[in-house]
N, C-alpha and C positions, 0 to 999 in steps of 0.2 A: 504495500500501499504505500503509494508517495508519500511523500512528508502534506500537511495542513497548514495555512498559515491563517491563524483568527483573525487579520485583520487586515487591511488594506497594503499589499506590499509595496516598503519605499528605501529604498538604497541608502536615506538617511538613517534609517533602522539600526541601531548596530546590531540586535541579534537575528535579524533576516540577512545584513550583510556577512556573520558569521554562518547562517544554513547556505546562503547560496556560492559561498567560499566552497565550504564541506561536501558540499555538492558538486562544485565542477571540477574539487580535486579527487571525488569518486567516480565520475568522468573521464577525469585523466588517466587512475587506476586501471578503469575496466578497457580503456584504448589502449592505453600499453600493453596490459595483459593480451588481447587479444590478435592485436597484431604482430607482438613479439614471440606467441607461442604457434601462430600461423608461419612466420617467420624459418622459427629453430622445427616445427613440425615438414615443412617444404625444403630443408635444407636438409632434414633427416633422410627421410624418404628417396630425397635424391641422391643421396651420397655425396653432397656436394663439399665441393671446399673453398666455400664461400667466407674468407676473413673477415670481411666488413662485414656480418651478424656480429661479431665479437663487439666492435665498436658504434654500431648502429643500437645495441640491445646497454651497455656502456654508458654509451653519452644520455640515451633517454630516459635511462635509470636514475642519473648523479641529476638530469635536472625534474624529474619524477621527483628527488629527495629532497632538492632545493624548492620545489615546491611545499611538500611538505614542511617542510622547515619555516617558509613565509609563514603557510597558514595555522600554523600548530604552536610555533613563537614569537615569532614578529609580527605579525596582522595586528594593528590598534585599531577594534572592534567600540571604542568611545563613543557614546552619539555626537555624531553633527551638531555646529552650533545652529538654531532656529528649529532644531525639533521639540516639541512637545511631547512629552512621555504623557503624561496624564492625556489628551487627548486621544495616543496612539492605543493605549488598556481600556480607555470607553468603545472602543472599537468595536465589534464583531458579536 
C-alpha cells in the first residue's frame, strides 16, 4: 500500500520533504538493483568478459552510498520560512 499523506502535499513541509526524499532513494535502490542484476545476469549467461561491469556497478554503488549519506545524515528537514504548521495540521 502506498503511503498516504493526511494533508495537501507541500514541498515546504519538513515531513513531506523527508518522505519524498526517502521514497526517491527507494526508487534509486530499486533501479540500481534491477539494472545491475540484469547486467550481471547477461554477463554470466553470455560468459562475457566485460570488465566494464565492475566499473558500472562500483561507480553507481558509490553514487548510491552518497545518496544514502545525504538523505540519512546530511539533509536538513527543518521547516522552511513562511510555513504555518498549525494550518497544516488542521487540514485532512
